[in-house]
C-alpha positions in Angstrom: -0.1 0.1 0.1 3.0 2.4 0.8 4.8 1.7 -2.7 1.2 2.8 -4.5 1.1 6.0 -2.6 4.4 6.7 -3.3 3.9 6.3 -6.9 0.8 8.1 -6.9 3.0 11.2 -5.1 5.5 10.8 -7.5 3.4 10.9 -10.5 1.1 13.6 -9.4 1.4 17.5 -10.5 3.3 20.2 -8.6 3.0 23.8 -7.6 4.0 25.0 -11.0 0.8 23.3 -12.6 -1.2 25.4 -10.2 0.7 28.2 -11.0 0.3 28.0 -14.8 -3.1 26.8 -14.8 -4.2 30.1 -12.8 -2.1 32.3 -14.7 -3.0 31.5 -18.0 -6.7 31.7 -17.2 -6.1 35.2 -15.3 -4.0 36.5 -18.5 -6.9 35.8 -21.0 -9.3 37.3 -23.4 -10.3 40.1 -21.5 -6.5 41.4 -21.3 -6.3 41.5 -25.0 -9.8 42.5 -26.2 -11.3 44.6 -23.2 -8.5 46.4 -21.5 -8.1 48.9 -24.1 -11.9 49.8 -24.2 -11.4 50.1 -20.3 -8.5 52.5 -20.8 -10.3 54.4 -23.2 -13.4 54.7 -21.3 -12.4 55.3 -17.9 -8.6 56.3 -18.1 -5.8 54.5 -16.4 -7.0 55.5 -12.9 -10.4 54.0 -13.6 -9.2 51.2 -14.9 -6.7 50.6 -12.1 -9.8 51.0 -9.8 -11.6 48.1 -11.5 -8.2 46.1 -11.2 -8.0 46.8 -7.3 -11.6 46.1 -6.7 -11.2 42.9 -8.5 -8.1 41.8 -6.6 -10.4 42.9 -3.5 -12.5 40.0 -4.2 -9.9 37.4 -5.5 -7.1 37.9 -3.1 -9.4 37.3 -0.1 -10.5 34.4 -1.9 -7.3 33.1 -2.6 -5.9 33.5 1.0 -9.5 31.7 2.1 -8.3 28.7 -0.6 -4.8 28.8 0.7 -6.0 28.6 4.6 -8.5 25.9 4.4 -6.3 23.7 1.9 -3.5 23.6 4.6 -6.1 22.6 7.2 -7.4 19.4 5.8 -6.0 17.1 3.0 -7.6 18.4 -0.1 -8.7 15.8 -2.5 -10.3 15.9 -6.1 -13.1 18.5 -6.6 -10.8 22.0 -5.8 -13.1 24.3 -4.4 -16.2 22.0 -4.4 -13.9 19.8 -1.9 -13.4 22.8 0.2 -16.9 23.9 0.3 -18.3 20.6 0.7 -16.1 19.5 3.6 -16.5 22.8 5.4 -20.0 23.6 5.1 -21.3 19.9 4.4 -22.4 18.1 1.2 -25.7 19.6 1.0 -24.3 23.2 0.8 -21.1 21.7 -1.1 -23.0 20.3 -3.6 -25.4 22.8 -4.2 -22.5 25.6 -4.7 -20.5 22.8 -6.5 -23.2 22.4 -9.0 -23.0 26.2 -9.7 -19.6 26.1 -10.0 -19.4 23.3 -12.4 -21.7 25.0 -14.6 -19.6 28.5 -14.4 -16.3 26.5 -15.1 -18.0 24.8 -18.2 -19.6 27.7 -19.4 -16.0 29.3 -19.0 -14.8 26.9 -21.7 -17.1 28.3 -24.0 -16.4 32.0 -23.2 -12.8 31.5 -23.8 -13.3 29.7 -27.2 -15.5 32.4 -28.5 -12.8 34.9 -27.3 -10.5 32.7 -29.1 -11.9 32.9 -32.3 -11.2 36.9 -32.2 -7.7 36.1 -32.8 -8.8 34.9 -36.2 -10.1 38.7 -37.2 -7.9 39.3 -39.8 -8.5 35.8 -41.5 -12.2 36.8 -41.3 -11.8 40.0 -42.8 -9.6 38.5 -45.7 -12.5 36.1 -46.3 -15.3 38.5 -46.4 -12.9 41.1 -48.7 -12.2 38.2 -51.4 -15.6 36.0 -51.2 -18.0 38.8 -50.5 -19.6 37.3 -47.4 -18.8 36.9 -43.8 -17.9 33.3 -42.6 -19.6 32.7 -38.9 -17.2 32.6 -35.9 -18.4 29.0 -35.3 -16.3 27.6 -37.8 -13.3 28.2 -35.7 -14.7 28.1 -32.3 -16.4 24.6 -32.7 -13.5 22.7 -34.4 -11.3 24.3 -31.8 -13.7 23.2 -29.0 -13.7 19.7 -30.4 -10.0 19.5 -30.8 -9.5 20.7 -27.0 -12.0 17.9 -26.0 -10.5 15.1 -28.0 -7.0 16.0 -26.7 -8.1 15.7 -23.0 -10.4 12.8 -23.5 -7.6 10.8 -25.4 -4.2 12.2 -23.8 -5.9 13.2 -20.1 -4.5 15.6 -17.8 -1.0 15.1 -18.8 -1.1 16.3 -22.3 -3.3 19.2 -21.0 -0.4 20.1 -19.0 2.0 20.2 -21.8 0.1 21.8 -23.8 -0.6 24.6 -21.3 3.1 25.3 -20.8 3.4 25.8 -24.6 0.7 28.3 -24.6 1.9 30.0 -21.4 5.3 30.7 -23.0 3.7 32.2 -26.0 1.3 34.2 -23.6 4.4 35.7 -22.0 6.2 35.9 -25.1 3.5 38.2 -26.7 3.3 40.4 -23.5 6.9 40.9 -23.5 6.9 42.0 -27.2 4.0 44.4 -26.2 6.0 45.9 -23.5 8.8 46.7 -25.7 6.7 48.2 -28.3 6.5 51.7 -29.1 3.6 54.2 -28.8 1.2 54.4 -32.0 2.8 57.4 -34.4 1.0 59.4 -37.0 3.6 60.4 -39.4 6.7 61.8 -37.3 4.6 62.9 -34.6 2.7 62.0 -31.8 -0.8 63.5 -32.6 -2.0 62.9 -28.9 -1.3 63.7 -25.6 -0.1 61.0 -23.3 -1.8 62.9 -20.2 -5.6 62.7 -21.8 -5.4 58.7 -20.7 -4.3 59.5 -17.0 -7.5 60.3 -15.2 -10.9 59.2 -14.0 -13.5 59.9 -16.4 -16.9 58.5 -17.1 -17.2 57.6 -13.7 -20.9 56.6 -14.5 -19.8 54.0 -16.8 -17.8 52.4 -14.4 -19.9 49.4 -13.2 -20.9 48.7 -17.0 -16.8 48.2 -17.7 -16.2 46.5 -14.5 -19.0 44.0 -15.8 -17.0 43.4 -18.8 -13.6 43.3 -17.4 -14.7 41.0 -14.3 -14.2 37.4 -16.2 -10.4 38.4 -16.2 -10.2 37.9 -12.3 -12.2 34.6 -12.3 -9.3 32.7 -13.4 -7.4 32.8 -9.7 -8.9 29.6 -8.3 -8.6 27.5 -11.9 -5.5 25.7 -10.5 -7.5 24.6 -7.1 -9.7 22.3 -9.4 -6.2 20.1 -9.9 -6.3 19.3 -6.3 -6.9 15.5 -6.9 -3.8 15.3 -9.5 -1.4 17.1 -6.8 1.6 15.6 -5.2 1.1 18.0 -2.1 -2.0 20.0 -2.6 -1.4 21.8 0.7 1.7 23.1 -0.4 0.8 23.8 -4.4 -2.6 25.2 -3.8 -1.3 28.2 -1.5 2.0 28.8 -3.6 0.6 28.5 -7.1 -2.7 30.3 -6.4 -1.0 33.2 -4.4 1.4 33.5 -6.7 -0.6 33.5 -9.9 -3.0 36.4 -8.3 0.0 38.6 -7.7 1.7 37.8 -10.9 -1.9 39.0 -12.6 -2.0 42.0 -10.6 1.4 43.1 -11.6 0.7 42.4 -15.3 -2.6 44.1 -15.3 -1.2 47.1 -13.9 1.6 47.1 -16.5 -0.6 46.6 -19.3 -3.0 49.4 -18.4 0.0 51.8 -18.0 1.7 50.8 -21.6 -1.8 51.2 -23.2 -2.1 54.7 -21.7 1.0 55.9 -22.7 1.0 54.1 -26.1 -2.6 55.1 -27.6 -5.0 57.6 -28.1 -8.2 57.5 -26.3 -9.7 57.1 -30.2 -7.5 54.4 -30.6 -8.1 53.0 -27.7 -11.8 52.8 -28.3 -12.2 51.7 -32.0 -9.6 48.7 -32.3 -10.3 46.0 -29.5 -6.9 44.5 -31.0 -5.2 47.7 -30.1 -2.4 45.9 -28.8 -1.1 44.9 -32.0 -0.5 48.1 -33.1 1.7 48.7 -30.3 3.8 45.5 -30.0 6.9 44.6 -31.7 5.8 42.4 -34.5 2.3 43.1 -33.4 0.3 41.9 -36.3 1.4 38.3 -35.9 2.6 37.9 -32.0 -0.7 39.5 -30.6 -3.0 37.6 -32.4 -0.9 34.5 -31.4 -0.8 35.5 -27.9 -4.6 36.0 -27.9 -5.1 32.8 -29.1 -2.8 31.3 -26.6 -4.5 33.2 -23.7 -7.7 32.1 -24.9 -7.1 28.5 -25.4 -4.8 28.0 -22.7 -7.8 29.4 -20.5 -10.2 27.2 -22.0 -7.7 24.1 -21.6 -7.4 25.4 -17.8 -11.4 25.4 -17.4 -11.7 21.9 -19.3 -9.4 20.3 -17.0 -10.8 21.9 -13.7 -15.0 21.7 -14.8 -15.1 17.8 -15.2 -13.0 17.2 -12.0 -15.9 19.3 -10.0 -18.5 17.2 -11.6 -16.8 13.9 -10.9 -16.2 14.8 -7.3 -19.9 16.0 -6.7 -21.1 12.6 -8.2 -18.6 10.5 -6.1 -20.4 12.1 -3.4 -23.4 10.7 -4.4 -25.2 14.2 -4.3 -27.4 13.8 -7.6 -30.5 12.1 -7.0 -30.1 9.5 -9.7 -27.7 6.6 -8.6 -26.9 5.7 -12.2 -26.1 9.1 -13.0 -23.7 9.4 -10.2 -21.9 6.1 -11.1 -21.8 7.3 -14.7 -20.2 11.0 -13.6 -18.1 9.5 -10.9 -16.5 6.8 -13.4 -12.7 7.6 -14.1 -10.0 6.1 -16.4 -6.5 5.2 -15.6 -4.5 5.5 -12.5 -5.4 9.1 -12.1 -9.1 8.3 -12.4 -9.3 10.7 -15.5 -13.2 12.0 -15.6 -13.8 11.0 -19.1 -17.7 10.5 -18.5 -17.2 14.0 -16.8 -15.3 15.7 -19.4 -17.7 14.7 -22.3 -20.7 16.4 -20.3 -18.4 19.4 -19.9 -17.9 19.4 -23.5 -21.5 19.4 -24.2 -22.4 22.3 -22.0 -19.7 24.3 -23.6 -20.9 23.4 -27.1 -24.4 24.6 -26.4 -23.0 28.2 -25.6 -20.5 28.2 -28.1 -23.2 27.9 -30.7 -25.7 30.4 -29.1 -24.1 32.7 -26.8 -22.4 36.1 -27.3 -19.2 36.7 -25.5 -20.5 40.0 -23.2 -23.8 37.5 -22.2 -21.8 34.5 -21.3 -19.2 36.8 -19.4 -22.0 38.1 -17.2 -23.4 34.6 -16.8 -20.1 33.0 -15.5 -19.4 36.1 -13.3 -22.2 35.5 -11.1 -21.8 32.1 -10.4 -17.9 32.7 -9.7 -18.6 35.6 -7.2 -21.0 33.1 -5.2 -18.3 30.5 -5.4 -15.9 33.3 -4.2 -18.2 34.6 -1.5 -18.7 31.3 -0.3 -15.2 30.5 0.1 -14.5 34.0 2.0 -17.6 33.2 4.2 -15.9 29.6 5.5 -12.7 31.3 6.3 -14.6 33.9 8.2 -16.9 31.5 9.8 -13.8 29.1 10.8 -12.0 32.0 12.1 -15.2 33.7 14.4 -16.1 30.0 15.3 -12.5 29.2 16.6 -12.8 25.6 16.3 -10.1 23.3 17.7 -9.9 21.5 14.7 -9.0 24.2 12.7 -5.5 24.6 12.8 -4.1 25.8 9.2 -0.5 26.3 8.6 -1.4 29.1 6.5 -3.5 31.8 8.3 -5.3 34.8 6.8 -7.2 37.1 9.1 -10.9 36.9 9.8 -11.8 40.5 8.6 -10.2 40.2 5.3 -12.3 37.2 4.7 -15.5 39.1 5.6 -14.6 41.9 3.4 -14.2 39.4 0.5 -17.5 38.0 1.0 -19.4 41.4 1.5 -17.8 42.7 -1.4 -18.4 39.6 -3.5 -22.2 39.9 -2.7 -22.3 43.9 -3.6 -20.5 43.8 -6.6 -23.0 41.0 -8.0 -25.6 43.2 -7.7 -23.6 46.1 -9.1 -22.9 44.2 -12.1 -26.4 43.0 -12.7 -29.1 42.8 -10.1 -31.6 40.5 -12.5 -28.8 37.9 -12.9 -28.0 38.0 -9.4 -31.4 37.0 -8.4 -31.8 34.2 -11.0 -28.2 33.0 -9.7 -29.7 33.0 -5.9 -33.1 31.6 -7.3 -31.2 28.7 -9.0 -29.1 28.2 -6.0 -32.0 27.9 -3.7 -33.6 25.1 -6.2 -30.6 23.2 -6.2 -30.3 23.2 -2.4 -33.7 22.2 -2.2 -33.7 19.2 -4.8 -30.2 17.9 -3.1 -31.1 18.4 0.3 -34.3 16.4 -0.3 -32.4 13.3 -1.5 -29.7 13.8 1.0 -31.6 14.8 4.2 -28.8 12.7 6.5 -26.0 15.2 5.6 -25.0 18.5 7.4 -27.3 21.5 5.9 -27.9 25.2 6.6 -28.8 24.7 10.3 -25.3 22.9 11.0 -22.9 25.7 9.0 -22.9 28.5 11.7 -22.9 26.1 14.5 -19.5 27.6 15.5 -19.9 30.8 14.5 -23.3 31.0 16.6 -21.5 29.2 19.6 -18.9 32.3 19.9 -21.6 34.6 19.2 -23.5 33.4 22.1 -20.2 33.2 24.3 -19.5 36.8 23.8 -22.8 38.4 24.1 -23.2 36.4 27.6 -20.3 37.7 28.7 -20.9 41.2 27.4 -24.3 41.4 29.1 -23.2 39.9 32.5 -20.3 43.0 32.3 -23.0 45.4 31.1 -25.8 44.9 33.7 -26.3 47.4 36.4 -29.5 48.4 38.5 -30.1 51.0 36.3 -30.3 48.8 33.4 -32.2 46.4 35.0 -35.3 48.6 35.5 -36.8 47.5 32.3 -38.1 44.0 33.8 -38.4 40.8 31.5 -38.9 37.4 32.3 -36.0 34.8 32.7 -37.8 31.9 33.9 -36.7 28.6 34.9 -38.9 25.2 35.7 -38.5 22.0 36.9 -40.6 19.0 36.7 -40.7 15.1 36.5 -43.7 14.9 34.7 -42.7 16.2 31.4 -44.3 13.4 29.3 -47.4 13.2 31.6 -48.2 16.9 31.4 -47.2 19.0 29.1 -49.2 22.1 29.8 -46.4 23.8 31.7 -44.1 23.5 28.7 -46.7 25.5 26.8 -46.7 27.8 29.7 -43.0 28.3 29.6 -43.2 28.6 25.9 -45.4 31.4 25.7 -43.3 33.4 28.7 -40.1 32.8 26.3 -41.6 33.6 23.0 -41.0 36.9 22.4 -40.3 39.3 25.5 -38.6 36.6 27.8 -36.6 33.8 28.0 -37.3 30.1 29.6 -35.5 27.1 30.7 -37.0 23.8 31.2 -35.7 21.1 33.5 -36.6 17.4 33.4 -35.9 16.4 36.7 -34.8 12.7 37.2 -34.6 11.5 40.9 -31.3 9.5 41.6 -27.6 9.9 41.8 -25.3 11.0 38.8 -23.8 8.1 37.3 -23.3 6.3 33.9 -27.0 4.9 34.0 -28.8 8.1 34.6 -26.6 10.2 32.3 -27.7 7.9 29.5 -31.5 8.0 30.4 -31.1 11.9 30.8 -29.8 12.0 27.4 -32.4 10.2 25.8 -35.1 11.7 27.7 -33.6 15.4 26.4 -33.5 14.2 22.8 -37.2 13.4 22.9 -38.1 16.6 24.5 -36.1 18.6 22.0 -37.5 16.4 19.3 -40.8 17.3 20.6 -40.2 21.1 20.4 -39.1 21.2 17.0 -42.3 21.3 15.1 -43.7 24.2 16.9 -41.4 27.1 16.6 -40.4 26.8 20.6 -38.1 29.5 21.9 -38.0 27.2 24.8 -34.4 25.7 26.0 -34.6 22.6 27.1 -32.3 20.4 29.5 -32.3 17.8 32.4 -31.2 17.7 36.0 -30.2 14.7 37.8 -30.4 14.9 41.7 -31.3 12.8 44.6 -33.8 15.1 45.9 -36.6 17.5 44.8 -35.0 20.0 47.0 -31.4 19.7 46.0 -32.5 19.9 42.2 -34.3 23.4 42.7 -31.2 24.3 44.6 -29.0 23.6 41.7 -31.3 24.7 39.0 -31.9 27.9 40.9 -27.8 28.8 41.1 -27.2 27.9 37.4 -26.4 30.6 35.0 -29.0 31.1 32.5 -27.8 30.6 29.0 -29.5 33.7 27.9 -26.7 36.0 29.2 -29.2 37.5 31.9 -29.6 36.3 35.3 -32.6 34.1 35.9 -35.3 36.0 38.2 -38.4 33.6 38.0 -39.1 30.1 38.8 -42.1 28.4 37.7 -43.3 24.9 39.7 -46.2 23.1 38.4 -48.4 20.5 39.9 -51.7 18.8 39.6 -54.5 20.3 41.0 -55.8 16.9 42.3 -52.7 15.9 43.6 -52.0 17.4 47.1 -48.9 15.9 47.8 -47.2 17.6 44.9 -48.6 20.9 46.2 -47.1 20.3 49.7 -43.8 19.5 48.3 -43.7 22.7 46.2 -44.8 25.1 49.1 -41.9 23.2 51.3 -39.4 24.9 48.6 -40.7 28.2 48.3 -38.9 29.5 51.0 -35.8 28.2 49.2 -36.2 30.1 45.9 -37.2 33.4 47.9 -33.9 33.5 49.6 -32.3 33.9 45.6 -35.3 36.9 45.2 -37.0 35.1 42.6 -40.6 35.7 41.5 -42.6 32.8 42.3 -45.1 31.2 40.0 -46.9 28.0 40.8 -48.8 26.6 38.0 -51.9 24.3 38.9 -52.7 22.2 36.0 -56.6 21.1 35.6 -57.8 18.2 33.7 -59.4 20.3 30.8 -57.9 20.8 27.6 -56.2 24.2 26.7 -59.2 26.7 26.3 -57.1 29.6 24.7 -60.0 31.3 23.1 -61.4 31.8 26.5 -58.7 34.4 27.2 -56.6 35.4 30.3 -58.2 36.6 33.2 -56.0 38.4 35.6 -57.1 39.0 39.4 -55.9 42.0 40.8 -56.0 43.1 44.7 -56.4 46.8 45.0 -53.7 46.9 47.6 -51.4 44.7 46.1 -49.2 46.5 44.2 -46.2 43.9 43.9 -48.1 41.4 42.8 -50.3 43.4 40.4 -47.5 44.7 37.9 -45.7 41.5 37.7 -49.3 39.6 36.8 -50.1 42.6 34.3 -46.6 42.4 32.5 -46.7 38.6 32.4 -50.1 38.3 31.4 -49.0 41.0 28.3 -46.3 38.9 27.6 -48.0 35.4 27.5 -50.8 37.1 25.2 -48.3 38.1 22.7 -48.1 34.4 21.8 -49.8 33.4 18.7 -51.8 30.7 20.8 -53.7 33.4 22.3 -53.9 35.7 19.1 -57.8 35.3 18.9 -58.3 35.9 22.8 -58.3 38.9 25.0 -56.9 39.8 28.5 -59.6 40.7 31.0 -58.4 42.1 34.4 -60.9 41.6 37.8 -59.9 44.1 40.6 -61.3 43.0 43.7 -62.2 45.4 46.5 -64.4 45.4 49.8 -65.4 48.9 49.9 -67.6 51.0 47.8 -65.3 53.1 45.8 -65.0 51.0 42.8 -65.2 54.5 40.5 -62.4 55.8 42.3 -60.4 52.5 41.6 -61.6 52.4 38.1 -60.4 55.9 37.5 -57.1 55.3 38.9 -56.8 52.1 37.0 -57.5 54.0 33.6 -54.8 56.7 34.5 -52.1 54.0 35.3 -53.1 51.8 31.8 -52.5 54.7 29.5 -49.9 56.1 31.3 -48.2 52.9 30.9 -49.3 52.1 27.2 -50.6 48.7 28.2 -52.9 46.9 25.5 -56.0 46.8 28.1 -59.2 48.5 27.8 -61.4 49.8 30.4 -64.1 47.6 29.0 -61.9 44.8 30.1 -61.5 45.8 33.2 -64.1 44.7 36.0 -64.1 46.1 39.4 -65.4 43.1 41.6 -66.7 43.8 45.2 -66.7 40.4 47.2 -69.7 40.2 49.1 -69.7 39.5 52.8 -69.9 35.8 53.6 -67.7 34.9 50.4 -64.3 34.2 49.8 -61.8 35.2 47.2 -62.1 31.6 45.9 -65.6 31.5 45.6 -65.5 34.9 43.6 -62.9 34.0 41.1 -64.8 30.7 40.6 -68.0 32.4 39.4 -66.1 34.6 37.1 -63.4 32.4 35.6 -64.7 28.9 35.9 -64.1 29.0 32.0 -61.4 31.2 31.2 -58.3 29.8 29.3 -55.8 30.8 32.0 -56.3 32.4 35.3 -53.6 34.6 37.1 -54.1 34.9 40.9 -51.3 36.5 43.0 -50.6 35.4 46.7 -48.6 37.2 48.9 -45.9 35.5 51.4 -48.3 35.1 54.4 -50.2 32.4 52.5 -47.1 30.4 52.4 -46.9 31.0 56.1 -50.5 30.5 57.5 -52.6 28.1 55.4 -51.2 27.4 51.8 -53.0 24.3 51.5 -56.5 25.9 52.3 -55.6 28.7 49.5 -54.4 26.9 46.7 -57.0 24.0 47.1 -59.9 26.1 47.0 -60.0 26.7 43.2 -60.9 23.1 41.9 -63.7 24.0 39.8 -61.6 26.5 37.7 -59.1 25.5 34.7 -55.5 26.3 34.7 -54.2 28.9 37.2 -51.0 30.5 37.3 -50.3 31.8 41.2 -47.8 34.5 41.2 -45.7 36.1 43.8 -43.2 38.8 43.3 -40.2 39.4 45.1 -40.3 42.9 44.4 -42.0 45.8 42.9 -41.5 46.1 38.9 -41.9 49.3 37.4 -44.0 49.5 34.2 -42.2 51.5 31.8 
């Protein structure tokens, strides 16, 4: 086995293969056909700004690729492999399919541009025979020739051709740089200074859209990852080397154009470089042919390997289709079938597409890929996963800037194409997600980043908490119960509390000692409870608590920090109204929770089903301000949940005197001042008749209420709690409430 590995390493490609694949794609059609137009339209500094912005996208992407490639073994598929192994197969396959199409269509783009090198031939033909030949007489045979070479000879022959055309490309650029300015007779008829400026700024993004494909070749060499001896070394060196070389050459080219041709010449002649270069009429068309053909070659080497890698991950819904595309030939597993599919797609666009239209299409998909790669790098930095230990390190803010700039540029180039590109991506994801349900998806990709964000927010909130800031009260409730599967009404209550304005943590209590068996039991129960909350949009955090006694469990829970970042301030007990023993156990532990200044809520669940349409009844005592404000606030918070959308809060204020009207006026002023969603029509003053108990009075009004909120004072717990709490047997669900302190309603 070791001999096989050594043989594969010995026969693999090196860093120069990555470099030449990338640089030959970077120095392509746009360099020869569009940079003159760009300088003539925007001037030197305007075109230089295009180069800078383009590299502000490509350099962060190159750094991100280099970083991710040195963190884990990079296999066949290049960018697809990096994305799929970082974001999971669902996201990776979605982006990978888009990436494959952009690479395959790039072949057509470069072949179409390749035919422009034969412009003198087409002009000669039209002049001698009186009609123009279609460009396809060159482009289609060229594409077929290229595909046959790759299909028959494989990647090795492709790389040999790549070295030849790269030599021709650099030779043509050298002769261009030593060429003289365009002259008219003996004197220059234009001023060099006219090209050094930044004009026609309104056309900047139009020209940017035309020139951007020049920057998309930066990642071409990454697609050879499966054929490299040492991807972790070759990808960073080759990719960064080609990116930096491209930036330098672009800048020198536009400087040479600015000092060598007039604005009129730059705008009127797309092959203006041939009039500047030494032996330009011959060498520039050869250089253009070399540049475009080598770019097409680089793309036809990369696109099939991306498709083959996607198929090997069985991402497509048809098993036979995956096997067909994944099939390889020879020791290096040449993607013969995937190359054939890539050729057909390229042929379609060669036959029907114009160079500018194809350029915008591939730009959209390349930018999605670039932005995704930068986002992966940023999330890995921000998530600080212990497994993320790249030998080459970039900076998180560089990756974030590359991602943001990629998205922004997409909209600036063509908002319609951007929307179409994202719609296609969404459709692809839905299809792939449907057939790959067990793989990582959107929910998982931000896990590390969310962990770090949550951690930092919690620490920040703890540091910022002051007495002044805590004046705006909101509930951070905890509940512990052993009856999660027998009675789930309290879980609904906790969901209502934590839906929008508060936070809730529910603990399932397991009586026993902490050990292997109870831990296994707790994990199984936790998974069942979490699964049960997935479908209802729950905002409730659920956990388990193992403890030898109910009291010790409560002591542990009330000391546990809240994951919300704010201190827990409310504890919710629950009991069955028909079970006196459960009530007494709660009462025995109320004093324990009061020591921690917790608001105490005791939920008395009835056997009646939930009746949310019947509304929430809040019972207030006229001289009980502490509990009053807590019940008003919590009633408002509960009523904001969609379960209560078709109901109202009704408040009953009890009094034993005849001053009902004065009390009504006082409450109206309080509610209006505090902007509470309670109208006076929903407030009823109830005078308790002589000989009637509070239990009898409340039962008469709230027997059919969906939820009844009743306050209780500390004296109730000390004197005769059983008589008070057990006196409401004919009412539905009740939430008894005791505030630890007065709550200001702002």
